C-alpha positions as CSV (number, residue, x, y, z in Angstrom):
1,X,-10.9,-22.2,-79.5
2,X,-13.8,-22.2,-82.0
3,X,-17.2,-24.5,-81.0
4,X,-18.1,-26.9,-83.7
5,X,-20.5,-24.5,-85.7
6,X,-17.9,-22.0,-86.4
7,X,-16.0,-25.1,-88.4
8,X,-18.9,-26.7,-89.9
9,X,-19.7,-23.6,-91.0
10,X,-16.3,-23.4,-92.2
11,X,-15.9,-26.3,-93.9
12,X,-18.8,-25.9,-96.0
13,X,-17.1,-22.5,-97.0
14,X,-13.8,-24.1,-98.0
15,X,-15.5,-27.5,-99.4
16,X,-18.0,-25.0,-101.9
17,X,-17.8,-24.5,-105.5
18,X,-16.5,-21.4,-105.1
19,X,-12.9,-22.5,-103.8
20,X,-13.5,-25.9,-106.1
21,X,-9.8,-24.9,-107.8
22,X,-7.7,-23.8,-104.9
23,X,-9.0,-26.6,-102.2
24,X,-8.4,-30.1,-102.2
25,X,-8.5,-31.2,-98.9
26,X,-9.5,-29.7,-95.0
27,X,-7.8,-31.5,-92.4
28,X,-8.6,-31.0,-88.7
29,X,-8.6,-32.9,-85.5
30,X,-11.3,-33.6,-83.3
31,X,-13.5,-36.1,-81.1
32,X,-9.4,-37.8,-79.9
33,X,-9.0,-38.4,-84.0
34,X,-7.8,-36.3,-87.0
35,X,-9.5,-35.9,-90.3
36,X,-9.5,-35.1,-94.2
37,X,-12.5,-33.9,-95.5
38,X,-12.8,-33.2,-99.5
39,X,-16.1,-32.6,-101.5
40,X,-16.9,-36.5,-102.4
41,X,-15.7,-38.1,-99.0
42,X,-14.2,-37.8,-95.3
43,X,-12.3,-40.3,-93.2
44,X,-11.6,-40.0,-89.4
45,X,-7.9,-41.7,-88.8
46,X,-4.9,-41.6,-86.1
47,X,-1.2,-42.6,-87.0
48,X,-2.4,-46.2,-87.5
49,X,-4.9,-45.9,-90.3
50,X,-8.6,-45.0,-90.8
51,X,-11.0,-45.7,-88.0
52,X,-14.5,-44.5,-90.5
53,X,-15.1,-43.5,-93.8
54,X,-18.2,-41.7,-95.4
55,X,-17.8,-41.8,-99.3
56,X,-14.2,-41.8,-100.4
57,X,-11.2,-42.1,-98.3
58,X,-9.8,-38.8,-100.2
59,X,-6.0,-39.6,-99.0
60,X,-6.3,-44.1,-99.2
61,X,-3.6,-43.5,-102.2
62,X,-0.4,-43.2,-100.1
63,X,1.8,-44.7,-102.3
64,X,5.4,-43.5,-102.5
65,X,6.3,-44.6,-106.1
66,X,4.1,-42.6,-108.3
67,X,4.8,-40.0,-110.4
68,X,8.7,-41.5,-110.9
69,X,10.8,-40.7,-113.2
70,X,10.2,-37.5,-114.5
71,X,8.5,-38.2,-117.6
72,X,6.3,-40.4,-115.3
73,X,5.4,-36.7,-113.2
74,X,5.4,-34.6,-116.3
75,X,2.6,-36.6,-118.1
76,X,0.5,-37.1,-115.1
77,X,1.2,-33.6,-114.1
78,X,-1.3,-31.4,-111.4
79,X,-3.1,-34.5,-110.7
80,X,-6.5,-34.4,-109.4
81,X,-6.7,-35.6,-105.2
82,X,-9.4,-39.0,-106.9
83,X,-5.5,-39.4,-109.0
84,X,-2.9,-38.2,-106.6
85,X,-1.0,-39.8,-103.7
86,X,-0.4,-39.0,-100.5
87,X,2.2,-40.9,-98.8
88,X,2.3,-41.3,-95.1
89,X,-0.6,-39.3,-94.8
90,X,-2.6,-40.5,-91.8
91,X,0.5,-40.5,-89.7
92,X,2.3,-37.0,-91.2
93,X,-1.0,-35.0,-90.2
94,X,-1.7,-37.0,-87.0
95,X,2.1,-36.1,-85.9
96,X,0.9,-32.1,-86.6
97,X,-2.5,-31.9,-84.9
98,X,-0.2,-33.3,-81.5
99,X,1.2,-29.6,-81.5
100,X,-1.0,-27.2,-79.1
101,X,0.0,-25.0,-81.9
102,X,-1.5,-26.7,-84.7
103,X,-4.5,-24.7,-86.5
104,X,-8.3,-25.7,-86.1
105,X,-7.8,-25.7,-90.0
106,X,-5.2,-27.2,-92.3
107,X,-6.2,-26.6,-95.7
108,X,-4.5,-28.9,-98.7
109,X,-4.0,-26.7,-101.7
110,X,-4.9,-28.4,-105.1
111,X,-1.7,-29.5,-107.5
112,X,-2.4,-26.5,-110.0
113,X,-3.7,-23.6,-107.4
114,X,-1.1,-20.6,-108.4
115,X,-1.2,-17.9,-105.2
116,X,-1.3,-15.5,-107.9
117,X,-3.1,-13.2,-105.4
118,X,-0.6,-13.7,-103.1
119,X,2.2,-13.1,-104.9
120,X,2.3,-16.5,-106.3
121,X,4.7,-18.7,-107.8
122,X,5.0,-21.1,-110.8
123,X,6.7,-23.7,-108.3
124,X,4.6,-24.6,-105.1
125,X,4.7,-26.6,-102.4
126,X,3.3,-26.7,-98.9
127,X,0.9,-29.5,-100.1
128,X,0.1,-33.3,-98.9
129,X,1.1,-34.4,-102.1
130,X,3.6,-36.8,-103.4
131,X,5.2,-34.2,-105.8
132,X,5.7,-31.6,-103.5
133,X,6.8,-33.6,-100.6
134,X,9.1,-35.5,-102.7
135,X,12.8,-34.8,-102.3
136,X,16.0,-36.1,-103.4
137,X,18.7,-37.9,-101.3
138,X,21.7,-39.4,-101.9
139,X,24.6,-40.1,-100.1
140,X,27.7,-40.9,-101.2
141,X,31.9,-41.4,-100.4
142,X,33.6,-43.0,-97.1
143,X,31.3,-45.5,-94.9
144,X,29.0,-45.7,-97.6
145,X,28.1,-48.2,-99.7
146,X,27.9,-47.6,-103.7
147,X,24.4,-49.7,-104.1
148,X,23.4,-46.8,-107.5
149,X,20.2,-45.7,-107.8
150,X,18.1,-48.2,-105.8
151,X,14.2,-48.8,-106.5
152,X,12.8,-47.5,-102.6
153,X,12.2,-44.1,-101.0
154,X,13.3,-42.0,-97.3
155,X,11.5,-40.1,-95.0
156,X,12.9,-36.7,-93.9
157,X,13.1,-38.2,-90.4
158,X,15.8,-40.4,-91.7
159,X,18.4,-38.3,-91.9
160,X,19.4,-36.9,-88.6
161,X,19.7,-40.6,-87.4
162,X,21.6,-41.3,-90.4
163,X,24.1,-38.8,-90.8
164,X,24.7,-38.5,-86.7
165,X,25.4,-42.2,-86.5
166,X,28.1,-41.8,-90.3
167,X,29.5,-38.9,-87.9
168,X,29.9,-40.9,-84.9
169,X,27.6,-40.5,-82.6
170,X,27.1,-42.5,-79.7
171,X,23.9,-44.5,-79.3
172,X,21.0,-43.7,-76.8
173,X,18.5,-46.7,-75.8
174,X,17.3,-47.8,-78.9
175,X,17.6,-44.1,-80.9
176,X,20.5,-42.2,-82.1
177,X,18.8,-39.0,-81.1
178,X,16.3,-37.9,-78.5
179,X,13.0,-38.6,-79.3
180,X,14.0,-39.6,-82.6
181,X,11.1,-40.6,-85.4
182,X,13.2,-41.2,-87.9
183,X,15.2,-44.8,-88.4
184,X,19.1,-45.0,-89.1
185,X,19.4,-46.1,-93.8
186,X,21.4,-49.0,-92.6
187,X,21.4,-50.7,-95.7
188,X,23.3,-47.9,-97.3
189,X,26.2,-48.0,-94.7
190,X,29.1,-50.0,-94.0
191,X,29.6,-50.2,-90.4
192,X,33.6,-50.7,-91.4
193,X,34.3,-47.9,-93.3
194,X,34.1,-45.2,-90.8
195,X,34.5,-41.7,-92.6
196,X,36.6,-39.2,-90.6
197,X,33.6,-36.3,-91.3
198,X,30.9,-36.0,-92.8
199,X,29.8,-33.2,-95.1
200,X,25.7,-32.4,-95.7
201,X,24.4,-30.5,-98.7
202,X,20.4,-29.3,-98.1
203,X,19.4,-27.4,-102.3
204,X,16.2,-26.0,-101.0
205,X,13.0,-26.9,-103.0
206,X,14.3,-29.2,-105.4
207,X,12.7,-31.5,-107.4
208,X,14.0,-35.2,-107.0
209,X,12.9,-36.6,-110.7
210,X,14.7,-33.4,-112.2
211,X,17.4,-33.7,-110.4
212,X,18.0,-37.0,-111.3
213,X,17.2,-36.2,-115.1
214,X,19.7,-33.5,-115.4
215,X,22.3,-35.4,-113.6
216,X,22.3,-38.6,-116.2
217,X,22.6,-36.1,-119.3
218,X,25.3,-34.4,-117.9
219,X,24.1,-31.3,-116.6
220,X,24.9,-31.3,-112.8
221,X,28.2,-33.3,-112.9
222,X,29.0,-33.2,-109.9
223,X,25.5,-34.2,-108.7
224,X,26.1,-37.5,-110.8
225,X,29.3,-37.8,-109.4
226,X,28.0,-38.0,-105.9
227,X,25.3,-40.3,-107.5
228,X,28.1,-42.9,-109.1
229,X,30.1,-43.1,-105.7
230,X,26.9,-43.9,-103.7
231,X,23.5,-44.6,-103.0
232,X,20.3,-42.8,-104.6
233,X,17.5,-42.9,-103.2
234,X,15.2,-43.7,-106.7
235,X,12.1,-42.5,-105.0
236,X,13.5,-39.8,-102.7
237,X,13.2,-38.5,-99.7
238,X,9.6,-37.8,-98.2
239,X,8.9,-34.4,-96.3
240,X,6.6,-34.5,-93.6
241,X,3.6,-32.6,-93.2
242,X,3.6,-29.5,-94.2
243,X,6.7,-29.6,-97.1
244,X,7.8,-25.9,-96.0
245,X,10.9,-25.3,-95.6
246,X,11.6,-24.7,-92.0
247,X,9.0,-27.2,-90.3
248,X,11.2,-29.8,-93.0
249,X,15.1,-28.1,-92.1
250,X,14.1,-28.8,-88.6
251,X,12.8,-32.5,-89.8
252,X,16.3,-33.5,-91.3
253,X,18.4,-31.9,-89.0
254,X,16.4,-33.2,-85.6
255,X,14.9,-36.9,-86.4
256,X,11.1,-35.8,-85.6
257,X,8.7,-34.3,-87.4
258,X,7.0,-30.7,-87.3
259,X,4.7,-31.5,-84.2
260,X,7.3,-33.0,-82.6
261,X,9.9,-30.4,-82.8
262,X,7.9,-27.4,-83.0
263,X,8.5,-25.5,-86.0
264,X,5.0,-26.2,-87.5
265,X,4.8,-23.9,-91.0
266,X,7.5,-20.6,-92.1
267,X,4.6,-18.8,-89.9
268,X,1.8,-20.1,-87.3
269,X,0.1,-19.0,-84.6
270,X,0.8,-19.5,-80.5
271,X,-3.0,-19.2,-79.5
272,X,-1.8,-19.6,-75.9
273,X,0.3,-16.4,-75.5
274,X,-1.6,-14.7,-78.5
275,X,1.8,-14.4,-80.4
276,X,2.3,-15.0,-84.0
277,X,5.4,-17.3,-85.5
278,X,7.4,-16.4,-88.4
279,X,10.1,-18.9,-88.8
280,X,11.2,-18.6,-92.4
281,X,12.3,-14.6,-93.2
282,X,15.2,-13.0,-93.2
283,X,14.3,-10.6,-90.3
284,X,13.6,-14.2,-88.3
285,X,16.0,-16.9,-89.3
286,X,18.8,-16.2,-86.8
287,X,15.6,-16.6,-84.0
288,X,13.6,-19.4,-85.1
289,X,15.7,-21.6,-83.6
290,X,14.3,-21.2,-80.4
291,X,11.0,-22.3,-81.5
292,X,12.5,-25.5,-81.3
293,X,11.3,-28.1,-78.2
294,X,14.1,-28.8,-76.0
295,X,12.9,-32.4,-75.5
296,X,14.6,-33.0,-78.9
297,X,17.9,-33.3,-80.6
298,X,19.8,-31.4,-83.0
299,X,22.5,-33.5,-85.1
300,X,25.3,-30.8,-84.2
301,X,23.9,-31.6,-80.2
302,X,23.9,-35.3,-80.5
303,X,27.7,-34.9,-81.6
304,X,28.6,-32.5,-78.9
305,X,27.0,-35.3,-76.5
306,X,29.2,-37.9,-78.2
307,X,32.7,-35.6,-78.2
308,X,32.1,-35.4,-81.9
309,X,33.5,-32.3,-82.9
310,X,33.8,-29.0,-83.8
311,X,30.9,-28.6,-86.4
312,X,29.3,-25.9,-88.2
313,X,25.9,-24.7,-90.1
314,X,26.3,-22.9,-92.9
315,X,22.8,-20.9,-93.5
316,X,21.2,-23.1,-91.7
317,X,18.7,-21.6,-89.5
318,X,17.4,-24.6,-87.6
319,X,21.1,-24.6,-86.1
320,X,21.0,-25.2,-82.0
321,X,24.1,-26.8,-81.1
322,X,26.6,-26.3,-84.2
323,X,29.4,-24.6,-83.3
324,X,30.5,-22.5,-86.1
325,X,26.9,-21.2,-87.7
326,X,26.1,-17.9,-90.3
327,X,23.6,-17.2,-88.4
328,X,25.2,-16.0,-85.0
329,X,27.0,-13.2,-86.5
330,X,23.1,-12.1,-86.2
331,X,22.6,-13.0,-82.8
332,X,25.4,-11.3,-81.7
333,X,24.2,-8.1,-83.6
334,X,27.0,-8.1,-86.3
335,X,24.6,-7.5,-89.3
336,X,27.0,-5.7,-91.1
337,X,29.2,-8.3,-91.4
338,X,26.7,-10.7,-92.6
339,X,25.2,-7.8,-95.1
340,X,29.2,-6.2,-95.9
341,X,29.8,-9.6,-98.0
342,X,26.7,-10.3,-100.2
343,X,28.6,-10.1,-103.6
344,X,27.0,-8.1,-106.3
345,X,25.2,-10.5,-108.3
346,X,26.1,-9.2,-111.7
347,X,29.8,-9.8,-111.0
348,X,29.7,-13.4,-109.2
349,X,31.2,-16.2,-111.3
350,X,28.8,-19.1,-113.1
351,X,25.6,-17.0,-112.1
352,X,23.1,-17.1,-115.0
353,X,22.9,-13.4,-115.4
354,X,19.9,-13.5,-117.9
355,X,17.8,-15.3,-114.5
356,X,20.4,-12.4,-112.0
357,X,19.0,-9.5,-113.9
358,X,14.9,-10.6,-114.5
359,X,14.4,-12.2,-110.7
360,X,15.4,-10.3,-107.8
361,X,15.1,-13.3,-106.0
362,X,17.3,-15.3,-108.4
363,X,20.1,-12.6,-107.7
364,X,19.3,-12.4,-103.9
365,X,20.0,-16.1,-103.9
366,X,22.3,-16.4,-105.9
367,X,24.5,-13.6,-103.4
368,X,23.6,-15.5,-100.0
369,X,25.0,-19.2,-102.0
370,X,28.7,-17.6,-103.0
371,X,28.5,-16.3,-99.6
372,X,28.3,-20.2,-98.3
373,X,30.5,-21.1,-100.5
374,X,33.0,-18.3,-98.9
375,X,32.4,-19.7,-95.4
376,X,32.7,-23.1,-96.8
377,X,36.4,-22.8,-97.8
378,X,37.1,-20.8,-94.6
379,X,35.9,-23.5,-92.2
380,X,37.6,-26.0,-94.6
381,X,40.9,-23.9,-94.2
382,X,40.5,-23.8,-90.3
383,X,39.9,-20.1,-90.2
384,X,37.7,-20.7,-88.1
385,X,39.3,-22.8,-86.3
386,X,39.6,-26.9,-86.1
387,X,38.7,-28.2,-89.3
388,X,35.0,-29.3,-88.4
389,X,33.9,-32.9,-88.1
390,X,30.7,-32.8,-89.4
391,X,29.0,-29.3,-91.4
392,X,26.1,-28.6,-92.7
393,X,25.6,-26.4,-95.9
394,X,22.1,-24.8,-97.4
395,X,22.0,-23.7,-100.7
396,X,19.0,-21.9,-101.3
397,X,18.9,-20.7,-105.3
398,X,17.1,-23.9,-106.2
399,X,14.0,-23.3,-104.4
400,X,14.3,-19.1,-105.9
401,X,14.0,-20.3,-109.5
402,X,12.0,-23.3,-109.1
403,X,9.9,-21.3,-107.4
404,X,10.1,-18.3,-110.1
405,X,9.1,-20.7,-113.1
406,X,8.2,-24.2,-111.7
407,X,10.5,-27.0,-111.8
408,X,11.0,-27.7,-115.8
409,X,10.8,-24.2,-116.6
410,X,14.4,-23.2,-118.2
411,X,14.8,-20.7,-114.7
412,X,14.4,-23.7,-112.8
413,X,17.0,-25.9,-114.5
414,X,19.5,-22.6,-114.5
415,X,19.0,-22.7,-110.9
416,X,20.1,-26.3,-110.6
417,X,23.2,-26.2,-112.8
418,X,24.4,-22.7,-110.8
419,X,24.2,-24.9,-107.8
420,X,26.0,-27.9,-108.5
421,X,29.1,-25.1,-109.8
422,X,29.2,-24.2,-106.2
423,X,28.7,-27.6,-104.9
424,X,31.4,-28.6,-106.6
425,X,33.7,-25.6,-105.8
426,X,33.1,-26.4,-102.4
427,X,34.1,-30.0,-103.1
428,X,37.2,-29.1,-105.2
429,X,37.8,-26.7,-102.3
430,X,37.7,-30.0,-99.9
431,X,39.6,-32.3,-102.0
432,X,36.0,-34.3,-102.2
433,X,37.2,-34.7,-98.5
434,X,40.3,-37.1,-99.5
435,X,38.4,-39.8,-99.9
436,X,37.5,-39.9,-96.2
437,X,34.5,-38.3,-96.2
438,X,30.8,-39.2,-96.3
439,X,28.8,-36.7,-97.9
440,X,24.8,-36.0,-98.6
441,X,22.7,-34.1,-101.2
442,X,19.0,-33.5,-100.0
443,X,16.4,-31.2,-100.2
444,X,14.0,-30.2,-97.5
445,X,10.6,-30.5,-100.0
446,X,10.0,-30.9,-103.6
447,X,8.8,-28.9,-106.4
448,X,5.6,-29.0,-108.1
449,X,4.4,-26.8,-111.3
450,X,0.6,-25.3,-110.6
451,X,-1.2,-23.9,-113.4
452,X,-0.8,-20.1,-114.1
453,X,-4.9,-19.9,-114.4
454,X,-6.2,-21.6,-111.8
455,X,-6.5,-18.8,-109.0
456,X,-8.7,-18.2,-106.2
457,X,-8.1,-17.2,-102.2
458,X,-9.7,-19.7,-100.3
459,X,-9.9,-17.0,-97.7
460,X,-12.4,-15.0,-99.7
461,X,-14.8,-17.6,-99.0
462,X,-14.6,-18.0,-95.4
463,X,-14.9,-14.0,-95.7
464,X,-17.7,-14.2,-97.4
465,X,-19.3,-16.9,-94.9
466,X,-18.7,-14.4,-92.3
467,X,-16.5,-16.4,-90.7
468,X,-13.7,-14.7,-88.5
469,X,-10.2,-16.0,-88.7
470,X,-6.3,-15.9,-89.3
471,X,-5.2,-17.7,-92.0
472,X,-1.1,-18.2,-91.4
473,X,1.2,-19.0,-94.2
474,X,-1.7,-20.1,-96.7
475,X,-3.2,-22.8,-94.9
476,X,-3.2,-23.1,-91.3
477,X,-6.9,-21.5,-90.2
478,X,-7.4,-20.4,-86.6
479,X,-10.5,-19.9,-86.4
480,X,-12.4,-17.1,-84.0
481,X,-15.3,-17.7,-82.0
């Protein structure tokens, strides 16, 4: 571990004038507490709240209703720290630093910052702030109350216990899953109307306000139908920190925060073993579940324990315990079976060809999501055994489109329209569950429009200060002596 002198030098470098456009604040843990440091103030806290404040508390604003609906988000885009909101910041930061693999410093980038030096995106996420953390959540179908759009929010850790309850998991003492940190969203459930099965769709990297606005405008008819037949959380689903893919996929499937389930980021470092851990990459997706703590339980495992099955995970890396999983093909060494199934994106019906031809990530994601549609149909037709009682389907194109252009862009909107069509193909093949199925639509995190003129790499400031470090996933800084 670094000594305090090294950490103080790093803080000074990261919060200097050279990084003001890139760094919103720096988080750390020491002396038995967590701390958040900005240029004009600091706070020491635990999961329950502040212990002390010097100057201004940079995470004091934690209102999850801000920047909603879409017009409010756009008019207040890229807020400064003083105007921003950081829902559940005290507990969300504390859970991260409770893990032994947590970084020495977690650097929170500003909403405006664009990572151009590292192949940056116009749409960004990963931060503690509201817009990057706020994903959509819609529950619909059998067993779900038709409450319409309700003026509230949920947390990512609420997803697993709610869906496990819907699917019929046997409760434990006081919880539905082991180590559960979320709650069952009982206000949305009709306990007298148990569904025969549950189907969950995760649209990776989707901005909740944009999804709602496009559905209201008739651009996402299948999303709109789900909204009309159930409950939509008007202020969305708040991701755990950091608001990145594999950390929050796993939180949604286990009902615990990253610091508890162990998938801390898309990449992080195990200092005790000198090992870099990369979870969110094509080469490692099928291995990511090995990093999930054995002390927690996935939805798939909770249902198996309860005698509810079979279950299936389509294109989902956090698939531990699923009876059928796409990534089992890779684990068995059947790579050709997956690669050979990927269609030519230029021949995919319904894909927006303008962006297929423009962006490689859009093309690849369109191919992968088309395979997800195919697998879902096979599962429903019982080509892989009896029809699953619980199916989780991961659709990745929204993340690619929103990264490429930002959540308000033509390419971002096209990605949502294409994904709505693909989800509609699945729902039509399922005949919308015949009226006996519960559905969920969620995302793993939100997406915020960065400023292409707001550049700078805070690693340069650390290097200029003569500090030895490793920076994992753009923000998890592990200092060296």
